[in-house]
Every structure is written in structure tokens, then in C-alpha cells.
C-alpha positions as CSV (number, residue, x, y, z in Angstrom):
1,M,1.0,6.5,27.3
2,R,2.3,5.5,23.9
3,Q,5.5,3.2,23.8
4,L,8.0,4.3,20.9
5,G,8.6,1.5,18.3
6,S,12.0,0.4,19.3
7,S,10.7,-0.5,22.8
8,I,8.1,-2.9,21.2
9,L,10.0,-6.1,22.3
10,L,13.4,-4.4,23.5
11,G,16.0,-6.7,24.7
12,V,14.5,-9.7,23.2
13,T,16.4,-11.3,20.3
14,M,14.1,-13.9,18.9
15,M,11.2,-15.9,20.4
16,V,8.5,-18.0,18.8
17,A,5.5,-18.9,20.6
18,C,2.2,-20.5,19.1
19,V,-1.1,-19.0,19.7
20,Q,-4.2,-20.5,18.1
21,G,-1.9,-22.0,15.3
22,T,-0.4,-18.5,14.4
23,E,3.4,-17.6,15.2
24,V,3.5,-14.8,17.6
25,I,7.1,-13.4,16.8
26,A,9.1,-11.1,18.8
27,V,11.9,-9.3,16.6
28,A,15.4,-7.9,17.4
29,A,14.6,-4.2,18.2
30,D,16.5,-1.0,17.2
31,D,17.5,0.2,20.7
32,D,17.7,3.8,20.0
33,G,14.9,4.8,22.5
34,G,12.8,6.1,19.6
35,G,15.5,8.5,18.5
36,G,16.0,7.2,14.9
37,A,17.3,3.9,13.2
38,G,20.8,4.3,14.2
39,G,20.9,2.8,17.6
40,E,22.0,-0.6,18.8
41,S,20.2,-4.0,18.3
42,S,19.2,-6.0,21.4
43,A,22.0,-8.4,20.4
44,G,24.4,-5.6,21.1
45,G,25.3,-4.8,17.6
46,G,25.1,-1.4,15.9
47,L,22.4,-0.9,13.3
48,P,23.2,1.8,10.7
49,P,20.4,4.1,9.7
50,L,18.1,2.3,7.1
51,L,16.4,5.3,5.7
52,L,16.8,9.0,6.5
53,P,13.7,11.4,6.0
54,S,13.8,14.8,4.0
55,L,11.0,17.1,3.4
56,L,9.4,17.6,-0.1
57,D,7.5,20.5,-1.1
58,A,3.6,20.3,-0.1
59,P,1.0,20.1,-2.6
60,P,0.3,23.6,-4.2
61,C,-3.3,23.5,-3.2
62,G,-3.3,23.0,0.7
63,G,-5.1,20.4,2.5
64,A,-4.0,17.2,4.0
65,A,-1.8,14.7,2.0
66,D,-3.5,11.3,2.5
67,E,-2.7,9.3,-0.4
68,V,0.4,8.3,-2.6
69,A,0.4,6.6,-6.0
70,I,3.4,5.7,-7.9
71,G,3.6,5.3,-11.7
72,Q,4.6,7.0,-15.0
73,V,2.1,9.7,-15.9
74,A,4.4,12.6,-17.2
75,G,6.5,10.7,-19.9
76,S,9.7,10.9,-17.9
77,A,12.1,8.0,-17.7
78,G,11.4,7.1,-14.0
79,P,8.3,6.7,-12.0
80,D,6.4,9.8,-11.0
81,V,4.5,10.4,-7.7
82,L,1.0,11.6,-7.2
83,V,-0.3,12.9,-3.9
84,G,-3.9,13.2,-3.2
85,G,-6.0,14.6,-0.1
86,D,-8.8,16.8,0.6
87,G,-7.3,19.7,-1.4
88,C,-6.3,18.4,-4.9
89,V,-4.1,16.0,-6.8
90,A,-0.4,16.9,-7.2
91,L,2.0,15.4,-9.5
92,Y,5.8,15.2,-8.6
93,T,7.8,14.4,-11.8
94,A,10.8,12.1,-11.6
95,E,14.0,14.0,-12.3
96,G,16.8,11.5,-12.2
97,T,17.0,10.6,-8.5
98,A,15.0,13.5,-7.5
99,L,11.4,14.6,-7.7
100,G,10.5,18.0,-9.3
101,A,8.4,20.7,-7.8
102,P,4.7,19.6,-7.5
103,I,2.1,20.9,-9.9
104,S,-1.7,20.5,-9.5
105,V,-3.4,18.0,-12.0
106,A,-6.8,18.4,-10.4
107,S,-8.3,20.9,-8.1
108,S,-10.8,18.4,-6.3
109,S,-10.0,15.8,-3.7
110,G,-8.3,12.7,-4.4
111,V,-8.0,10.7,-1.2
112,A,-7.8,7.6,-3.1
113,L,-5.7,7.3,-6.4
114,A,-5.0,4.8,-9.0
115,I,-2.7,5.0,-12.1
116,G,-2.9,3.0,-15.4
117,R,-3.2,3.1,-19.2
118,L,-7.1,3.2,-19.8
119,H,-7.1,3.5,-23.5
120,T,-6.0,0.0,-24.8
121,T,-8.3,0.3,-27.7
122,S,-6.1,3.0,-29.4
123,P,-2.9,2.1,-31.2
124,E,-0.8,4.2,-28.9
125,G,-2.3,2.9,-25.8
126,G,0.3,0.5,-24.9
127,T,3.0,3.1,-24.7
128,A,1.2,6.2,-23.6
129,P,1.7,7.6,-20.1
130,G,-0.9,6.5,-17.5
131,D,-4.2,8.1,-16.8
132,I,-5.3,8.9,-13.3
133,V,-8.5,7.6,-11.4
134,R,-9.2,9.7,-8.2
135,A,-11.8,9.3,-5.7
136,G,-13.0,12.2,-3.5
137,D,-16.7,13.1,-3.4
138,T,-16.9,11.2,-6.7
139,L,-15.0,9.0,-8.9
140,A,-13.3,10.7,-11.7
141,V,-11.0,9.8,-14.6
142,L,-8.2,12.2,-15.5
143,V,-7.2,11.7,-19.2
144,N,-3.4,12.1,-19.8
145,D,-2.6,13.7,-23.0
146,G,0.9,12.4,-23.1
147,A,2.6,15.6,-22.4
148,G,1.8,15.7,-18.6
149,S,-1.5,17.6,-18.8
150,F,-4.9,16.0,-17.8
151,S,-8.5,16.6,-18.9
152,Q,-11.6,15.7,-17.1
153,G,-12.9,12.2,-18.3
154,Q,-15.6,10.0,-17.1
155,V,-17.2,11.1,-13.6
156,L,-19.1,8.4,-11.5
157,P,-21.1,8.6,-8.3
158,L,-20.0,7.2,-5.2
159,A,-22.7,6.1,-2.6
160,V,-19.9,5.9,0.2
161,P,-16.5,7.5,0.1
162,V,-13.4,5.6,-0.9
163,I,-10.6,5.8,1.7
164,P,-6.8,5.7,0.7
165,G,-5.8,2.3,-0.5
166,G,-9.4,1.4,-1.3
167,L,-9.0,2.1,-5.1
168,Q,-7.4,-0.3,-7.3
169,L,-6.9,-0.5,-11.3
170,A,-6.4,-4.0,-12.6
171,D,-7.3,-6.4,-15.3
172,L,-10.2,-8.2,-13.7
173,G,-12.4,-9.1,-16.6
174,S,-9.4,-11.0,-18.3
175,D,-10.0,-8.9,-21.7
176,G,-6.8,-6.7,-21.5
177,A,-8.4,-3.6,-20.4
178,L,-8.0,-2.1,-16.8
179,D,-11.1,-2.5,-14.6
180,L,-11.8,-0.5,-11.5
181,A,-12.3,-1.9,-8.1
182,Y,-13.1,-0.1,-4.9
183,G,-14.6,-0.8,-1.4
184,D,-17.7,0.7,0.1
185,M,-17.3,-0.8,3.6
186,T,-19.7,-3.8,3.0
187,R,-18.9,-4.6,-0.6
188,V,-16.2,-4.9,-3.3
189,I,-17.5,-2.8,-6.3
190,V,-16.1,-3.7,-9.7
191,R,-16.5,-1.5,-12.8
192,Y,-15.2,-3.0,-16.0
193,G,-13.1,-1.1,-18.2
194,V,-14.2,-0.6,-21.9
195,G,-10.8,0.2,-23.1
196,D,-11.6,3.7,-24.1
197,G,-10.9,5.3,-20.9
198,T,-14.5,4.7,-19.6
199,F,-16.0,2.1,-17.1
200,G,-19.1,0.4,-17.1
201,D,-21.9,-0.2,-14.5
202,E,-21.2,-1.4,-11.1
203,H,-21.0,-5.0,-10.1
204,F,-21.4,-5.8,-6.4
205,F,-19.6,-8.5,-4.3
206,T,-20.5,-8.7,-0.7
207,V,-17.9,-9.7,1.8
208,A,-18.8,-10.3,5.4
209,G,-15.6,-8.7,6.9
210,G,-16.0,-5.5,4.9
211,A,-13.8,-3.8,2.3
212,R,-11.9,-0.7,3.4
213,Q,-8.9,-1.3,1.5
214,L,-8.0,-3.8,-1.4
215,A,-5.1,-5.6,-2.7
216,V,-5.1,-7.3,-6.3
217,G,-3.0,-10.2,-7.7
218,D,-3.1,-13.9,-8.8
219,L,-3.4,-16.0,-5.8
220,N,-3.8,-19.4,-7.4
221,D,-1.5,-19.0,-10.6
222,D,-4.3,-19.3,-13.1
223,G,-3.4,-16.1,-14.8
224,F,-6.6,-14.2,-13.2
225,N,-6.3,-11.3,-10.9
226,D,-7.9,-12.0,-7.5
227,I,-8.8,-9.7,-4.6
228,V,-8.0,-9.5,-1.0
229,A,-10.3,-7.1,0.9
230,A,-9.6,-5.7,4.4
231,G,-12.2,-4.5,6.8
232,E,-13.6,-6.0,9.9
233,G,-11.6,-9.0,8.7
234,A,-9.7,-10.1,5.7
235,T,-11.4,-11.8,2.8
236,L,-10.1,-13.5,-0.3
237,L,-12.2,-13.3,-3.6
238,L,-10.9,-15.7,-6.3
239,A,-11.6,-14.9,-9.9
240,D,-13.7,-17.3,-11.7
241,G,-12.0,-16.7,-15.1
242,Q,-15.1,-15.0,-16.5
243,G,-14.8,-11.7,-15.1
244,A,-16.6,-12.5,-11.7
245,F,-15.6,-14.1,-8.4
246,H,-16.2,-17.2,-6.5
247,S,-17.7,-17.2,-2.9
248,P,-15.6,-15.1,-0.6
249,Q,-13.2,-16.8,1.6
250,P,-12.6,-15.3,5.0
251,L,-8.9,-15.4,6.1
252,A,-8.3,-17.0,9.6
253,G,-6.3,-15.4,12.2
254,G,-7.1,-11.6,11.9
255,D,-9.6,-9.4,13.4
256,H,-10.3,-6.1,12.1
257,V,-7.8,-6.1,9.3
258,G,-8.0,-2.6,8.3
259,T,-5.2,-2.6,5.6
260,V,-3.7,-5.3,3.4
261,T,-0.8,-5.8,1.0
262,L,0.3,-8.5,-1.3
263,L,4.1,-9.7,-1.6
264,D,6.2,-12.9,-1.8
265,L,7.2,-13.2,1.8
266,N,9.5,-16.5,1.4
267,G,10.5,-16.4,-2.2
268,D,8.7,-19.4,-3.5
269,G,7.0,-17.6,-6.3
270,C,3.7,-17.5,-4.5
271,L,1.9,-14.4,-3.3
272,D,1.3,-14.0,0.4
273,A,-0.3,-11.2,2.4
274,A,0.4,-8.9,5.3
275,G,-2.0,-6.6,7.0
276,V,-2.6,-4.5,10.2
277,E,-4.8,-6.2,12.7
278,G,-6.6,-4.3,15.5
279,S,-9.8,-3.3,17.1
280,P,-10.8,-0.7,16.3
281,L,-8.0,0.4,13.8
282,G,-6.7,3.8,14.3
283,P,-3.6,5.8,15.5
284,S,-4.6,5.4,19.0
285,L,-4.6,1.6,19.1
286,G,-1.6,0.5,21.1
287,S,-2.4,-3.1,20.7
288,A,-1.9,-3.2,16.7
289,R,-0.3,-6.1,15.2
290,I,1.0,-7.0,11.8
291,M,-0.4,-10.2,10.7
292,T,1.1,-12.3,7.6
293,W,-0.5,-15.0,5.6
294,V,1.5,-17.6,3.6
295,G,0.0,-18.3,0.1
296,D,0.2,-21.6,-1.8
297,C,-0.3,-20.7,-5.3
298,E,-3.7,-22.6,-5.2
299,G,-5.8,-19.9,-3.6
300,H,-5.2,-20.5,0.0
301,L,-3.8,-17.9,2.4
302,D,-2.9,-19.4,5.8
303,A,-2.2,-17.4,8.9
304,S,1.5,-17.4,9.5
305,A,2.9,-14.8,11.9
306,S,1.6,-12.0,14.1
307,V,4.1,-9.3,15.3
308,A,3.3,-6.5,17.6
309,A,3.4,-3.0,16.1
310,P,1.7,-0.6,18.4
311,F,-0.3,2.3,16.7
312,A,0.3,0.6,13.2
313,M,-1.9,2.6,10.7
314,G,-1.0,0.8,7.4
315,V,1.5,-1.6,5.7
316,T,3.6,-1.8,2.4
317,A,6.5,-3.8,1.2
318,G,9.8,-3.2,-0.5
319,D,13.4,-4.5,-0.2
320,F,15.0,-1.6,1.6
321,D,18.2,-3.4,3.0
322,L,18.9,-4.9,-0.3
323,D,19.2,-8.5,1.1
324,G,16.9,-10.0,-1.6
325,H,14.0,-10.4,0.9
326,P,11.0,-7.9,1.2
327,D,10.7,-5.8,4.2
328,L,7.5,-4.6,5.6
329,V,7.0,-0.7,6.1
330,V,4.5,0.3,8.8
331,P,3.5,4.0,9.2
332,R,2.5,4.6,13.0
333,A,1.4,7.6,15.0
334,D,4.6,9.7,14.7
335,D,7.2,7.2,12.9
336,I,7.8,4.6,10.2
337,L,8.6,1.2,11.4
338,V,10.5,-1.1,9.0
339,L,10.4,-4.8,9.7
340,T,13.3,-6.6,7.8
341,L,12.4,-10.2,6.8
342,D,14.5,-13.4,6.7
343,S,14.4,-15.7,3.8
344,D,11.6,-17.5,5.3
345,G,9.4,-14.3,5.5
346,A,9.7,-14.0,9.3
347,P,10.3,-10.5,10.7
348,S,13.9,-10.4,12.2
349,T,15.0,-6.7,12.7
350,E,12.9,-3.5,13.3
351,H,14.1,0.0,12.4
352,V,12.3,3.1,13.7
353,I,12.4,6.3,11.7
354,P,10.9,9.1,13.7
355,L,8.9,11.8,11.8
356,D,7.7,14.9,13.0
357,A,4.1,14.4,11.7
358,T,1.6,11.4,11.6
359,P,2.2,9.4,8.5
360,R,-0.9,8.2,6.6
361,R,0.2,6.4,3.5
362,A,3.8,5.2,2.5
363,Q,4.7,3.8,-0.9
364,A,8.1,2.5,-2.3
365,I,9.8,4.1,-5.4
366,D,12.9,3.4,-7.3
367,L,13.9,6.8,-8.5
368,G,17.5,5.9,-9.6
369,G,16.3,2.8,-11.5
370,D,19.3,1.0,-9.5
371,G,17.1,-1.3,-7.4
372,R,17.6,0.9,-4.3
373,L,14.3,1.9,-2.9
374,E,13.2,5.2,-1.6
375,L,9.9,5.8,0.4
376,V,7.4,8.6,-0.2
377,V,5.3,9.1,2.9
378,A,2.0,11.4,2.9
379,A,1.8,12.8,6.4
380,G,-1.1,15.4,6.5
381,E,0.4,18.7,5.9
382,R,3.9,17.4,5.4
383,L,5.2,14.9,2.6
384,F,8.5,13.2,3.1
385,L,11.0,11.3,0.8
386,L,12.9,8.6,2.9
387,R,16.3,7.2,1.4
388,A,19.3,5.3,2.4
389,P,22.0,7.4,3.7
């Protein structure tokens, strides 16, 4: 029977053990019996609610909400929200500190989404709102006309469906144009952007651990974007500076790492990584853990900590308690677990936000532009906005 998130390590304030060179950390739990983030910590002090959920209008086309992407696509002052699933791609335009009613921008499925300015060869390319790449039965570019409408651009075949989090837009060719990276279970596939809204042929990079989800960032401070792939394990692909990648480097300390994100855990300016570890990964997995790897700005990611997070389905990051340190957000079977981190990047306190749904993807957004983050959560037939009380 499932144990609720606040009872993961209830009554334990802080404990560090060493197992195979990785710290196993127990965090101070939010002792609310699973009833919200407003209970007592294990140390006896009260924890105020960190985030409170409210329902957003569902996408107008029906179907499940599987994916969330954040970016400016409608020309509004703030970031907009794209929600995709098996029904359509829907746009929620930023309206101050709120989100407007959803409109459908694509009638086909979009279980993986990415946003970026693809027309770098045109004079207005640097200031135009972003275009959209969606993956469902195919990969397709949705070209932004700058006024919030989209036309069908290039359509590309998919040999294997891409899952949420498995699609990334980034400059991987070091030419200023955005490129497309996605996983097909055993390989990372890169299509280099031309700069006119289209992409070239597939380039394959096999990773032994598989590639369900991808994260992109500069891990060795050389100015080139690298890739971390998550699948049966976690694998680092370091860019060679000429549009390709060096031999894959498996990351130690993780087994069946189904999802990964990059962040600066300890404030040293080097990118680190966090992921969900479990076998097999899924909402029924009661033994799932959050793994962290610390980077050294030289292309190494060393296993750092392992925290129990039963039924974890993903991980993202953002500073939700405004202490200057990132927090980890973990969608689970029927709640959101927020692990606040200390200055060293170690989890210190957990907050549980119950949802009357199964969250699938969560992304941070700053609607007010004041540095206070909200959280958009896709949860099947429901969509939530979580914000500070």
C-alpha cells in the first residue's frame, strides 16, 4: 500500500549514511499525514504552505495533458504556457500574473514540446516570438507569425515515439542556429537547424543506457552545449566543439534513471544533475529515489546524494522558497513533492502538495516577473497552477 510523501522519513531530522560512495540522505519531513504542506516538521516547528494548487481550464480539444513547455510564443510581456497531449497543443497566454483561456494551436498530438526562435537567418529572427516543435505521431514545426497564430512547417518522420521531456531545442552545432535533439530509447538523435525554420538529416549517437529524456547544458564550461540522456541509466555526451560528441560517459550511481534535469545545486557556477532512479520507472514504483550528481565544470558528474521519493515520476527545479538555493520538484502518483535544498545542494526539508489527480509533468514559471515562481502541472484531464499563498 502506498505511503504518502510526508511519511517517507517521518520523524527523522537529518541523517547521512554512505552507501557505495553516495550519500543517502533523510530529510526533515512535512508531518501533515499527506494532507498538504501546512503541517509540522519532524523537528516540531510549523511549516507554512509552500504552494497552493488551483485548477486551470482544460485544453479545448480534450485528451490527456502530458507535457508542459514554457516560453514566449504570443508576443506577451511574460512567459506563455504550452500544454500538449494526445489531443492537441494548447496555448495559455500570460496576462500579468495570470494565464488566459487556452486556445488550440495544433489539432494533432503533442506529447513532447519545445519552444525556440528557429528563423535566425531573417533580420527579425532575434526578436520574434518563438516557434514550436511538437512530437506525437511525427515531429512537426509550427511556424509563428508573430501575432499568436501558427502555420504548419516542416514535418519529419519518427521511427519511435518521443515521450514528454525527450525533445530539446538548443544550439548543438555551435553556429547560432537552434538544433533538435530527441531520444528513441537506445540513441540520441540530433537534427541540425538550418536557421530558416527547418532541420537537416538525422545524426545518431548511441548511448548504452538508452535515451528516454534529455537535458542540455554546458557541463565543461567550453561554450558548447552537452547532453545528458536518461534511460536505463544516465549518460553524458560532451560536445566536441564541431557539432558532434565525444564517446558517451555513463554516470555512476544510478540505475534506470528515467528522467533528468540540470541545475546548479551548490552555487559554484557549475552545472549539476538530478534524476529519478528506479527499476522499472513508473507511478507504481514505491522504491524510487532522487539521485543527484555534482559537476566540476570539467565535464564530470559525480554521484552525490540519494533521497527516497516513493512513486516519483519526474523531477524539475526552481527556487520556490526564495532562499537563493534551487529546490527539486517531484511529481508523484497523486501529489507534488518539493525538496528544498541547503547551500551545499543537499535536500533539507520536504513539502507535500496533494493533488486530486496524477501529475505527469511540472514546469516552473515566473508569471509576475518578480522572481517568485509558480508551477504548472499537467495531470491527465486536469491542469494545475501552483503558487505561493
